[in-house]
LODOZA-208166 format. One record per atom (N, C-alpha, C): x, y, z. Coordinates in pm, whole numbers, plus 32768, in hexadecimal, padded with zeros to 4 digits. Layout:
BEGIN
XYZ...
This chain:
BEGIN
3E057A34A8173E377ABCA8083DCA7B12A7CB3DAA7B83A80C3D457BDDA7D63D817C33A7663D297C79A71D3D587CD0A6B43DB17D3FA6E93D8C7D78A75D3DDC7DE2A7983E667DAFA7BF3E6D7D34A7F53EEE7CFBA81A3F447CE2A79E3F057CB6A7323F507CA0A6B53F897D24A6813F3B7D8FA6893F6B7E11A65A3FDD7E44A6B13FCE7E35A73640377E63A79240B87E14A77B40AB7D91A76241227D40A74941667D6CA6C841187D88A66141527DB7A5E2419A7E3CA5F7415B7E96A64041987F19A65642177F0DA6AC42167EAFA70C428E7E9BA75E43027E6AA70942E37E20A69F434B7DF0A64443747E5AA5DF432B7ECAA5DC434C7F35A57E432B7F13A4EF42C17EC4A4D9429D7E98A453421A7ED9A42642107EF5A3A441907F1DA36A413F7E9FA34E40C07EB2A32D406E7E3EA30940A67DF6A28F40D97E42A22E41147E04A1B741907DB2A1DB41E47DE8A234425E7DA0A25C423B7D24A2AD41D97D30A30541AC7CBDA35141777C50A2F541267C77A29340EF7C17A235415D7BD0A1E941C27C1BA1BC42307BDFA16F427F7B7CA1C442927B9AA24542E27B43A29B429F7ABDA2B2421B7AB8A2AB41D37A3BA2C0419B7A00A23F41BB7A3EA1CD41897A0CA14E40F47A1FA13D40BD7A89A179402F7AA7A17140197B24A11C3F9C7B47A1073F7B7BC6A0C73F5E7C2DA1333F707CAEA1153F517D15A1783EC07D10A1A83E667CE2A1523DD97CDAA17A3DC77C76A1ED3E167C0AA1EC3E0D7BA7A2573E3B7BE3A2DB3EAB7C2DA2D73EDD7C6EA3503E777CD3A3843E3B7D1FA32A3DD37D7DA3543D5F7D32A3953D3E7CBCA35F3CD47C6BA3993CF67C3BA4243D767C19A43C3D9F7BF4A4C33D867C66A5243DAC7CDEA4FA3DAA7D50A5563D1F7D88A56E3CC37D74A5103C3A7DA4A52A3BDE7D35A55A3C187CBEA5713BCB7C51A5AD3B7A7BFEA54B3B837C1AA4CA3B347BCCA46A3B737B44A4503BF67B38A4613C3F7ABCA4453C8E7A97A4C33C827A1AA4EC3CCD79EFA5633D6179E2A5413DB57A03A59F3E4579FBA58B3E707969A5983EB3792FA5333EE078A3A53E3F3D788EA5B53F3C7815A5E73F8977F6A660401E7814A64C405777EBA5DA40E57801A5C441057896A5BD40B078E4A57A40C67974A57240BE79B1A5FE405B7988A64B404C79BCA6D340C9799EA72740F97922A71E417078FDA76C41EA794CA73F41F67963A6BB426879AEA68742647A3FA6B741EE7A7DA6B141E17B07A6DD41FD7B15A77241C67ABBA7C241D97AC3A853426B7AACA87842AB7A4BA83643387A2CA85343927AA1A82D437E7AD7A7B643D37B44A78743BD7BC3A7D8433F7BE1A7F643217C59A846435E7C4DA8D1435A7BD5A90C43957BC0A991442C7BD4A98D446B7BA6A92244FC7BBAA915451F7C4EA90D44D37C98A8BB44EE7D27A8AA44D57D71A92D446B7D4CA974444A7D8DA9F244BB7D7DAA5844F17D06AA60455C7CEBAABF45DF7D2BAA9245F87D2AAA1046717D6CA9DD46707E01A9FC45FD7E42A9E645F47ED1AA0146017EEFAA9545C97E96AAE945D47EAAAB7946667EA2ABA746B17E43AB6F473E7E37AB93478D7EAFAB62476B7EE0AAEB47B27F55AAB5479D7FCFAB0D47277FDBAB484708804FAB9D4733803BAC2E475F7FC3AC52477D7FA5ACDE48017FE1AD0D485B7FFBACB048DF802AACD7493F7FBBACFC49117F3DACF8496A7ECDAD1549CD7EBAACA34A497E96ACC14AAA7E80AC564A887E03AC054AAB7E06AB864A997D90AB334B127D35AB3F4B047CBBAB104B6F7C58AB1C4BB37C47AA944C357C62AA904C7F7C54AA134C867BC4A9E44C8C7B65AA434C937AD8AA1C4C157AB0A9D24BA17ADBAA054B237ABAA9C44B1C7AF9A9394B4B7B74A92C4B4B7BB6A8A94B9F7B66A8454C157B3AA86F4C6A7AEAA8164C2B7A62A7F94BEA7A28A85D4BA879A6A84B4B3A79B0A7E14AEE7A1EA7E64A817A2FA7864AB37A46A6F84B2F7A71A6E94B687A89A6644BA47A0CA6274BAD79A1A6754BE87926A6404B8F78ECA5D24BCB78ABA56D4B7A786FA5024B2277FFA5384AB277EBA4F64A557784A5204A9476FAA5114A8176A6A5764ABB761FA5734A5375BCA53F4A83754FA5084A2D74E7A4D04A507464A51349E97418A53749FF7398A57949DB739EA60C49967338A63D4966733AA6C749D87341A72B4A4872FDA70F4AB772FEA76F4AF1738AA77D4B0173D0A70D4B3A7457A7124AD874B9A7514A5674A5A73749F174FCA77549F374EAA80D49FB746DA83B49FF7454A8CB4A7D748FA9094AEC7484A8C14B6974BCA8F64B5E7554A9034B1E7593A8A04B0E7624A8A54AB1764DA9184A457602A92949E9761EA9964A2D760BAA1E4A8375A6AA284ACA758EAAA54B2A7600AAC44B6C7635AA5E4BC676A7AA724B787721AAA34B037737AA664AB177A9AA8E4A83779AAB1F4A547723AB434A25770DABCC4A96771FAC304B0C76EAAC104B7D76F7AC6C4BA1778AAC804B9D77D7AC154BBB7866AC234B5078ADAC764AD17891AC584A6478D4ACA14A6A78B4AD364A92783CAD594A9A7814ADE54B0D785AAE2E4B747884ADE34BEB78BCAE234BF67954AE164BAD7991ADB94BBF7A1EAD9A4B637A75ADF14B9D7ACBAE434B4E7B23AE994AFC7B88AE484B347BB6ADD84AEC7C14AD844A6D7BD5AD4C4A787B5CAD184A047B17ACE1499E7AF5AD4E49D07ACEADC349747AADAE3149247B28AE5A49637B9BAE5C491D7C16AE8248B27C39AE1A48D07C26AD9B48707C44AD3147FA7BE4AD3548177B64AD4D47AC7B00AD5747527B1FADCF478E7B41AE4047407B61AEB846E97BDCAEA2471F7C3FAE5C46D47CBAAE4046557C9BADF146617C46AD8C45ED7C22AD3A458C7BCBAD8945C17B6DADD7456A7B12AE2345167B5DAE89454B7BCBAEBE45017C19AF2244917C6DAEE544997C86AE62443C7CE5AE2443DF7CA8ADBB43FD7C2EAD8F43AD7BF2AD2543897B62AD4843197B33AD1242F87AA4AD2243527A50ACC9434D79CCACD5439E7977AC7D437D7991ABEA43E0797BAB9543CC798DAB054360792DAAD2430E7959AA7142AF78FDAA3542F7788FA9E742AE7827A9C742E977B8A97B431477E9A8F1438B77C1A8C343B577EBA83C435577B6A7D2434677FEA76242EB77D2A6F843197750A6BA42BD76F4A6AA42DA7671A66E42717658A602429F7634A58C4243761FA51C4232758BA4FE41C4756CA4BB41AD74E6A487419A747CA4F241CB7403A4D341B97391A52C41FF73A5A5B1426E73F0A5B242B87405A62E4265744FA6964201749BA66A41AA74E0A6C9415D747DA71F41487403A6ED4107739AA73A416C7347A78841E27333A74D424472DAA78942877319A80342AD7399A7F842FB73D9A86342B173DBA8E9422E7402A8EF41EA73FEA97141E77372A9AE41DC730BA95941DD7282A98D42647260A9C842D07287A9824356726CA9B4437172B9AA3643397330AA414348737CAABE430B7330AB33429872F3AB1C425872A5AB8742AA7228ABA942E471EAAB4143367173AB5943AF7197ABAE43EC720CAB9544637234ABE14445724DAC7443C67261AC9643A17276AD22439771F1AD6E43967181AD26438E70FFAD66441470DDADA74415707FAE0744967050AE3D44ED701CADCB45707029ADDB45CC7005AD6D45B96F74AD41459F6F1AADA245926E8DAD7E45156E72AD2C44AF6EC9AD3644316EB4ACEF44316EEDAC6244916F43AC43448F6F85ABC144A96F26AB4B45106ECDAB5045256E74AADE44AD6E1AAABD44696DDBAB2043F46D8BAAFD43856DDCAABA436D6E57AAEB43046EA9AAB043286ED1AA2143A76EF9AA0D43D26F1EA98643CD6EA6A92943F56E32A95943ED6DB9A907435E6D99A8DD43006DA6A93D42736D8EA91C42416DF3A8B6426B6E70A8C3423F6ED7A86642726EBBA7D842F26E94A7CD432B6E7AA74942E76E04A70642D76D97A75042986D20A71542056D39A6F541C26D85A74B41356DA4A73141276DFDA6B641826E5EA6A8417D6EB5A63341916E65A5B341EC6E04A5B742026DAFA54141836D62A51E413F6D2EA58540C26CE5A56D40566D40A534404E6DBAA5693FE86E17A53840006E3BA4A6407F6E4CA480409E6E6CA3F440736DF9A39A40936D7EA3C1406A6D0BA3703FD26CFEA36B3F926D19A3DC3F016D10A3E13EC16D7AA3883EFC6DF1A3863EC76E5DA3343EC96E38A2A03F396E01A2743F456DE0A1E63EF76D64A1BE3EC36D1BA2213E726CA5A2003DDD6CBCA21B3DB56D39A2343D286D55A2543CCA6D2BA1E43CF46D3DA1673C9D6D19A0F83C806C84A0FA3CE76C33A1183CD06BA4A11E3C796B7CA1943C886BC4A2043C386BA3A2793BA46BB7A25C3B846C1FA2123AF76C3CA1F63AB26BCCA1AE3AF96B7DA15F3ABC6B11A1133AD16A89A1523B1B6A83A1BF3B3B6A02A1FA3AEC69E4A2783AA46A46A2AC3A4F6A2BA31D3A916A41A3A33A446A23A40C3A6E6A40A4943AE669EDA4BE3AF56976A4843B656920A4AA3BEB6963A48C3BF469A5A4193C7069E9A3F63C8A6A60A4523C1F6AA5A47A3C2F6B15A4D63C666AE4A55C3C2C6A77A58F3C5A6A40A60E3CEA6A0FA6033D0B69D5A5913D9469A5A57E3DF56A1AA57E3DCD6A89A5403E226AFFA53E3E376B37A5CA3DCC6B39A61A3DD96B69A6A43E306B0DA6F73E276A8BA6DE3E7A6A2CA7283F0E6A40A7073F2C6A5AA6883FB66A75A6603FE86AF7A6A13F906B5BA6A63FB36BDAA6E63FD86BC3A7783F856B78A7C13F9F6B5DA84E401F6B0BA85F40336AAAA80540AB6A56A810412A6AA8A7FA41266B01A797419C6B53A77C41B96BB3A7F0414E6BEAA82B41626C41A89F41A46BF3A91141786B76A92541B36B23A98E42466B05A97042646AEDA8F042F06AD4A8CB43456B4EA8EA430F6BC5A8CC43586C3FA8EA43736C4FA97E430F6C2FA9D243216C3AAA63438C6BD9AA9443846B5BAA6443E66AF7AA8B44726B21AA5F447C6B53A9E244FE6B80A9B145356BF1AA0544DE6C4BAA32450B6CB8AA8745406C87AB0C44FD6C25AB49452C6BEFABC845AD6BA2ABB745BC6B5DAB44463B6B18AB2846AD6B7DAB2146916BEFAAE146F66C59AAD7471C6C8CAB6246B56CA3ABB746D06CD2AC3F47246C6BAC8B46FF6BEBAC7F47486B81ACC547D86B7AAC9347EB6B87AC1148736B80ABD948C96BF3AC0D48906C6AAC1348DD6CDDAC4448FF6CCCACD848A26C94AD2548C06C7CADB3492D6C10ADC049236BAAAD6A49826B3BAD714A0E6B68AD4D4A186BC0ACEB4A9C6BEFACBF4ACB6C6AAD0C4A736C9EAD634A9A6D13ADB14A986D93AD634A506D96ACF14A4B6E0DAC9B49CF6E5FACBA49D76EB8AD1B49686F13AD3948FB6ED1AD89488F6F1AAD9C48186EEFADE448386EC7AE74489E6F04AEAC48C06EEBAF38489F6F66AF8B487B6F54B00848626FC9B05B48E0701CB06C48D0709EB072494370F8B07D498670E5B1054A0A70EDB1044A5570E0B1804A45715DB1D44A397150B2564A2D71C8B2AA4AAB7219B2A44A99729EB2A74B0C72F6B2A44B5072F9B32C4BD2730CB3284C1E7313B3A64BFE7394B3EF
């Protein structure tokens, strides 16, 4: 993100440099540095600005379109925040079912799709900024291949954590300890892959998912 883009994004949000600095826990001098190009904009800040500006841009376009708003969506947005993965999934399923059936919502979605590119990726901070892109790639794999890959990732991550905390000992133990650590890493990754295939086989055996979709009548 260039300095000019950072300034335009701030102005689109209707924020002063002081307000922008406060929202990100920075000083106004840092924000000024972003906008004059002296300081690079951090990745998380850039993603937040782009995501929020895109939301505002699309909201304003819908407001000016003359299309009617959806009362169901307004009531849905006023509902209290839910806690727990099961309740979150249930809420998402309700929203999807409504969007698929509501002509008003379909018209609004089509209006935005015709005039704007896809929304940028939502801002993600910390370790999740590394994890989410990996999971996105895993979801593109065939369904049967996802459990083995996820299993290998989990077991490999466990090995890497143990290896990290034993680095001091490795330095004094020589190459044999390093090779042993790598062998454990490979073995754990293999265990994860095998466990994933066992899971796939179990689901096929019990008839729980992972079956080709039936043709529609």
